[in-house]
C-alpha positions, 0 to 999 in steps of 0.5 A: 787229109792234110788240109790243116797241116798245109794251111798252118804250115803256111800261116793261112787262116781258115777264113782266108782260104774260105774266102778264096774258095767262095765258101763260108769259114764254118764250111771250110772248117768242116772239110778240115775236120772231115765232118763234111765231104770235100767236093771235087771242085773244092779239092781241085782248087785246093791242089792248085792253091797248094801246087800239089796233087789231089792224091797228096791232099787225100794222103794217097801218096807222100810225094807233095809234087804235083803230077806233070801233064802229058801233051796228049792222053795215052791211047787205050787199046780196045778189046771189042771185036771189030765187025 
């Protein structure tokens, strides 16, 4: 995960991020060191904080730009038989 890298690049202390997330500093530290699994709500909050995508935080992409939002959800064609 890129949590430590992003935090240090911005000169932010773990305690400051922990306060932003309403968690204890040692809990945040465990997220950074991957000793504790990152809950989805915390992952989303961090992506918003860093203005990036969750995929970037999780190292699933090297593109730091957040994904754009579309006005409406894509249509999924159903393959179920119509009665």
